[in-house]
Each structure stands twice: as C-alpha cells, then as structure tokens.
N, C-alpha and C positions, 0 to 999 in steps of 0.2 A: 344154815346160812347160805349154802350153795344154791338151793332152789330159787330164792328171790333173785340172786344174781343171774341165774340162767334165764329166768322169766324176763328180767330187765333186758338182757342181751337180745332175747328173741323179739321183744317189743321194739327195741332200737332197730333191729334188722327189718322188721315189718314196716316201720314208719319211714326209715331213711333209705333203705336199700334201692327202691325204684328211682329216686332222684339222684342217688349217688352214681348209679349206672349211667344215666344219660337223661337229658331233658326232653328227649324225643316224645315222651309220653304226654307232654303239654301240647303237642301239635294237634290241631283240630283233625278229627278222623278223616274228613273229606280231603284235606290237604295232604295228609299222610298217604291216603289211598292213591291220589294222583302222582305223588312222588314215587310210589312203588310201581305204578303203571308205566311211567316214563323212565324208570331206572335211575333216579337221582336219590342218593342216600342222604340221610339227615346230616351227616358230617360235611356235606358239600353245600349246605344252606345256612344262612344267617338271617334271622328274623327279629324285628323289634317293633312292637305295637304298643302305643301309649295313648291313653285318654288325655287329650289336650286340655280338658277342663279340670280333671281331678289329679292329673299327673300320675295316675296309677299305670304301672306297666302291665298291660293285659297279656302280652306274650313276649317271651324272650328266649330265642333258640340260638345258641352259639353267638350271642350278641356281642361278645368281647373278642371274637375271633377275627383277626385282620383278614380282609378279603379284597380282591380286585373289584373296584366299583364301576369300572368303565365310565361312561358319561354321567353317571349319577354323582360323581365328584363335583359336577358343575353347581349343584345346590350349595355346596360349601363355598366355592369360589364366588358365586354371585351374591350369596347372603353376606359374606365377610365384606365384600365390596360395598354392598348397600348399607350395612351397618357402620362401616368405617368412613365412607365418603359422603353418604347421604343421597337420597333419590334425585336431587336436582344437580348433582355433579355433572360437569361437562368437560370435554376435551377441546383444546384449541389448536387449530392449524393456522399458522401465521405466514404472511407474505411481507418481505422487507425489500426495500430498494437500497442497493449499495452503489450509489452514483447519483448524479444530478438528474432530477425529474422535472421536466418543463415541457409545456405544450403537448402533453401526452406521450413524450418520448423519454424513456429511461436510458440515459447514457451510462450504462453499467449493467450489473448483474441483478437478476431477480432471485432472492433467496427464499426458499419455502422451507419452513421449520415444522417438522412433524411433531405433533403432540401426543401421538399414540391413539388417535381416534379409531375405535374398533369398527366403525361403520361409515367410512368414507366411500360410499357407493359412487357409481358413475354419475348418478343424478346429483349428488352432493358435490362431486368434483366439478361438474358442469356449472353449478351455482357458484363455486369458488372462482372459476374462470370468469363468469359473467360479472361477479362482484368486482373483480379487478378491472374489468372493462368499464364498469360504472364509476370507478374512481377516476376515470378519464385516461387510463393507461391504454395506449394504442400500439406502441412499439418498444421492444426491448433490444438494445444493441448488443448486450452482453449475453451471458449464459444463464441457463436455468440451473440454479445451484440448490442441492438438497442437503439440509441439515437433519440427519436422522439420529442425532446423538442422545435423544431422550431415552431411547432403549439401547442397551449394549447390543452389538451384533449377535444375531441368533446363532447358536451352535448347531452343527449338523446340516443335513440337506432335506429337501422336501420328500425325497423318496426313501428316507431312512426307516420309517415305520413299517411300510408294507410294499415298497418298491412301486409306488404309484405317484410319481412326482407331479403329474399333471392334474391330479384330483384336488379340488379346492379345499377339502377338509385337511389336506396336508400342508397348506400354506404356512410359512413361518411368520411369526410376529415381526413387525417393522414399525418404527415410529411414524413413517409416512407410507401406510398401506392403502392403496387405492383399489376399490372394487374387488378386494380379495385377490388381486392380480389375475382376475378371471375374465375372459372374453367368451362370447358365444360364437361358435363356428357353425355356420349354416352351409351345408353342402347341397347343391341343387344339381340333380342329375339331368342329363340330356342324351337321348339315344344317338344323336348325331355327333356327339363329342366323345373323346376317349377319356376325358377327365371331367369331374364335376366342377361347377363354379363354386368357389369358396368365398363367403362373405364373413367378415369379422366385426363384431360389435361388443364393446368399443374397440376401435382400431388404433393401436399405438403407431405413430408415424414411423418409428424406428424398427418396427417388426419386419423381419425378413422371412416371409412365408413362402415355403416351397411346397407346391402341390404335386404330390407323387401318387395320388389315389387313382387306382385303376377301376374303371366301370366294367361290371360284368353282368351276365344275364342271371336268370333264375329268380327264386322267391327272395323277398326282402329280408336281409339281416344286416345289422349295423355293427356287430362285434368285430368285423374285419378292418375297421378304420383305426389307424394307429397314429400316435403323436410321439415325436422324439426331438431332442435337441442334440445333434451329433457332437457338438463341441461346446459344452456348457461353460467352459472356462474362458476361452478366447472369443467365442461367438454366442453368448447367451441369448441373443435376440433372434437367432435363427431357429425357426420351428418348422419341422418337416411333418406334413400330414400325408400319411401313406396308407398302404393296405388296399383293400378292395371294398367296393360298395355296389350292390346290384342297382341297375337303373330303375327297377320296380319300386325302390324306396322313395322315389320322387324327391322330397326335401327332407333332410335330416339335420337336426340342430343339437349341438352338444356343447356344454360349458367346460372349459379347460383353463387351468392356471398356467400362466406362461411368464417367461422372462424373470428378471430380478425386480424387487420392489422399487428401487430408484429408477431403473430403466422403464418400467411400466408406468410409473407416475409421470416421468418426463414425456414419454411417448404419447400418452393419452392427453396430457396437458397441452402439448403442442398441437395435436389434432384439434382439440376443442378451441384452443386459442386462435388457430387459423380460421376455423369455421365461424368464429365470432367476429372475424374481420381484423384480428390483431396480427402483428408481425414480430418475428424474432430472428435475430441474426446468429446467435451463438448456439452452443450445444449444451450438454449436461455435465455437471461436475458434482462431486460430493465433498462438502467442506463444512466445518463449524461456522456459525454465524459470526461475522466480525462485529466489533463494538461500534464501528462507524455506520452500520446499516440502520435504516429508519423504517419503522413499522408503517405499512400502508394499508393492510387489511388483516382482519382476524375473523376466521370462520369458527363458529361454535357448533359442536356436535349435538346430536340428540342427547337427551338426559340419560343418566344412568338407569333410571326406572324403565325407560323405553329400551335401553340396550339390553338389560338382563332378560327382558321379555323375549327378545330375539335369540339370545343365547340359550335359554331354557326351552322355549317352545320348539325350536328347530335344531337344537343341539349343535350350535356353531362352535367349532373347536378353536379357531384362531381368535375369535372374539373373546372367548373365555381366557385364552392365554394373554391377551391384551389386558384383561381385567387384573390378572395376577401380577403382571409386570407393573401396571399402574399402581397397585397397592405397594409394591416395592419402591417405586419412585416417590410416592407421596410420603412413605414412612421414613425412608433412608436417603432420599435424594437421587437425582439422575446421575449417571445413566442407570436405568433399571436393569437388573439382571434376574435370571430365573431364581437364583439363590436369595436375592433380596425380597423377591415376591414370596418365596416359600417362608422366609423368616417372618414376614409380615403376617402371614396366615397362622403360622405356629404361635406367634405372640398373641394374636387374637384369641386363639383357642385356650392358651394358658390363662390369659386375663379373664376369660369367661368360665374357667374351671372345668373345661371339657377335656377329659383325658381319654386318649385312644391308644391302647397298647399296640405296638407295631405299626404306628401311623407312618406312611411314606407318601410324601407329596412330590410329584414330578413336575408337570407343567400346568396342572389345575384344570385341564380340559377333559381328562379321561382317555385321551389318545396316547395311552401309555400302558405298558405291561408291568410297570414297576409300582404304580400307585397302590396303596393299601389303606383301608379305613375299617372301622368297626361299625356294625349296624347300630349299636347303642350310642356311639359317639355321634354319628350322623343324626340319629333320632333325637338326642339331646339338643343338638344344634337346631333341628327343625322345630322342636318344642319352644326353644328360645325365640325363633323367628315368628312363631305363631302368636306369642305374647308381646311382640315388639310393636312399637308405633308404626314401623314400616311393614307390618304384616300384609296390608292390602296390596302394596306394590310387589312384595315378594310372592304372595300367593297367586296374584294375577300373572306372574311370569311363567308359571308352571303349565304344562300341557293339560288340557281339560278333556275329560272322558267323552268319547264319541263326538267331539266337537272340533278340536284343532290340534296343531302341532303333531308330535309323535304319538298322541293318543287318539287322533281323529277316527281311527278305525278299531279302537279297542274299548271294552267295557260298555257294550251297547245293550246290555240286559235292561229290562223295564225298570225305570226309576233311577238308574245309575247315571244317565247322561247328565253332564254338567255338575256332578256332585263329587267327582274324584279329580284331584290335582296331583299328578305324579310325574316326576322326571324319569325318563327311561335311560337305560344304558345297555349297550351290547358290544362285546368284543369276542374274539374266539374263546369259547369255553366260559364266557361270562354273560349273565343276564341279570339285570337289576332294576329295581324301582325304589323311589323314595319321594315322600310328599305327604299329602293330607287326604283323608277320606271322610266325607260328610255322610255318616251312616243313615240308614232308613229311620233310625230312632231320633235323629237330629243331633246326635253327638258327633264330635269331630275327633278323629284319631290320627296320630302321627304314625306313619307306616314306612318301614325300611325292610326290603328283602333283597338279598344278594345271593345268587346261585353261582357258585364256581365249580363247574364239573364238565368233563369232556362232552362237547356237543350242546352245551346249555343254550348257546346262541341260536340253535337251529329250530327252536319251537318248544323243546321240553321245558326250558326255563319259564317261558311265557305261560305254559299250562299250569305250572305251580303258582305263578303270580296270580293267574285268573282265579284259582280256587281260594287263595288266601284273601284276595280283595273281596271276593263274594262273601267269605266268612266275616271279614271285618265290616262289610256293609250291612250285614244282618245283625250286628251287635246293638 
C-alpha cells in the first residue's frame, strides 16, 4: 500500500510544486529577461492581462497584491465619475446680485458661487466676465464675494507632497478654482538693465510682485530663478521672484501657481472686469450666499466626457481631485469632503462586486504615497468599462500610443501607433500602466502593470512595461 501513496505524493509534487513556489513561471520569457537585466524582481511587479472579449485572464502575476498605483489611480476616479454622473454632467458657476440692480449698476455685492468646475481656465473666466457685462452690468458698488462652500476647505498646504508649492500639479481643490491658480511669468532680459522685465499673464490686480532677479553673464540656464512667498499667512499675495538669470537666455517663460484660490479668482476677475470696461468699488470677501441674493448668470462647464479626457491624457491631479470631491457632493451632499468622495468610490466598487484587498484611496489623483490598489481590481474595473455604454467616452480619454498625451513618445514600433490606450503613472519608486491594447490579431486586452521597486521611475519600470506591451500586442 505504501508504493501507490509514494507515487501519488510524487505526482502531486511534480504537478503542483512549481505553481506553489511562485507564479513567476507564467511570465513571458522576454519580460522576465528584461526584469533580470534591469534588476527588478518578480515580487516588485503586479501584472493583470485579460481578454476583453472572452474574459479569460491571460496573465496574472501578484495581481491581488496591493501596490502604489501613482497616477494610474485616475482610471478608477474618472470611470467611477463617468458611470455615476454620466458623460453630459456639467458643473455650474453662478453669479448673484445681492442688492438693487438698475441701469447697469449693482448697488450691493456680487456673489460668485463656485460649483467645483475642474476646468475654469482663464479663457472660460474671461467668458464669465463678458457674459456678466452682456447682462448689462457695468458697475458694482459693493464687494466681490466668494462662496466656496460646495467643497469643504482643503486640508494641508500646496507644498506638503514634495515641497514644491508653486508647481501647478500641487494646487489644492477649491469650489472656485480659476486657471489652476497658475499664471505665466515671462522674464525678458536686457543687458542694459540689472533686472529682467517680468510680465504676468493672467495678472491678478491684487498681486504684489517683487522682482529680485539678478541678471548675470555666461551661458543660459534657468534653474537659478526662484519663487517664494515670504509671509504666506499675512501676505499671501506677495510673490518674490528671485535668483539669477543669464542675459543670454533672452526671454524665459514659466508657469507657477500663486496666491490662494479666492484671492486669485478675485484678482483675475477684477483685471478682466476693468479691461472689459466695468467698474467695481469694493474688495473681496468670503461668505455663504444669502437667501436674498438673485441669480443673474450661470456659467456651465465643459462636459464630464471632455473633462476626463484632460484628466487622463495629461494626468491632471487637481482636476482628478475635483472629480472625487464632486462624487462625494453628489452622493452625500455638500460640502464635499475627501472622506465623502472616498466613500462614494468605495460604495461604487462594492455595488459592482469589485474587491481589492488592501485598497487605500487617498485623493483619487495618484499624488499620494498612501494609495494602494491591486492589478486585478483595476483590471476588473477596466473590463467593466470596456463593456459599458460609456466605453467610447472612457477609452477616448486615455493616452494613445505614439500619438498624444503621456504616450505621445512611447510604443512607436511598427503597427502599434494608435492601437494602445494606457494611463501612465510615475512616483518615486513607482511606474505603472493601465488600459487597453488592441493586439495585432484584432483582439482587445485589458492590461494593468504596476512596478513598485527602488528606482522604478527612472526608466527600469518603463523597460518592463515596453516588453510586456510588446508581448500582449503579439497575442
């Protein structure tokens, strides 16, 4: 009786032992070879590849391991928004008169109520101003009053993530966010001057710009130009441009986020209002809208379908954060908080039967070191998106290989251009991709790969991505 038992045990060992040790053996040899070459072990990689037509899981490596997704988390935020709110959803920014309005004169305050528009650019803000003028409004005797209560005040500071408070990607959400609080600073050098001429566009009328840039000789370099707000509490509108700039640079232009959201909205509004021929006597206040105020104009944003294209193609962090807050406001009512947004996303996942062990949602943009997802969970969500009525809108939002967005310079091999739609993600030690691959065979595959390993963002992660996508494309 012992011999059959020994034979059975040996058979079990032969059949099951390789899979019990690890699933690395499933990795395509070319992918494994690249991983070995760049020094990324299998334990630092999660991969999920699924046939979108048959739902067969073609490849699953550490696919239930929670990983940092970086900006790849945006595919979750944008699709939950699309599925929950619909592609035609828009945000409203409203203007109210709190006082008598006659003969073009508002004898009282102008209230502007922010509705969380993620893309109130300077062009749209100009249109807002012009539309008020077209209502016949010419003079405001009172104040410009901001109601930003649709979103709860954002916690933290702009420099909290990486000590770069003037970078636009660090801008905090606000119910009335204008132009990402970002202006273009153009520095024009002149050998006869000790300092460059600095032009600001858009120019907030309340900006206190202090030019302390020293012009120097030598070859052009721009890294010497610095921005600072010496007293952000008592004087948030004071921006000091300092450092050095060689005269050989000629003209140098750089975008920087400045001021607080209400101050920036007021300052740019007043500039545009004056340029349009309007007059205003008062200043800026922040208050909730009173019941006595009367609606005089409503500005409608771009549609959600258009918004998610900007979020995913160009990996816009603050817009993604606005989407998550909007989900919270629509599901649980304003003021939207980060937690209400998280709860809305979690509820959506639960209702769709998508389970992600170790799931951690921070702000929905990927600008976080805390967020964690699984490759399988993201893959299941992407498969759901592929079979959704909103698939065309969602797929069109993703960067297109060798064509646009963050993939414009990637996957240029023959036949690949325009057939790969993937969201990219990079943070320190993180490199990720998620989306759809239309293979050479005509089949469509859902693909998620997340590399969490020291130095992955420096090119080694992308080398592994490239080999995996080449393999999937050949299926």
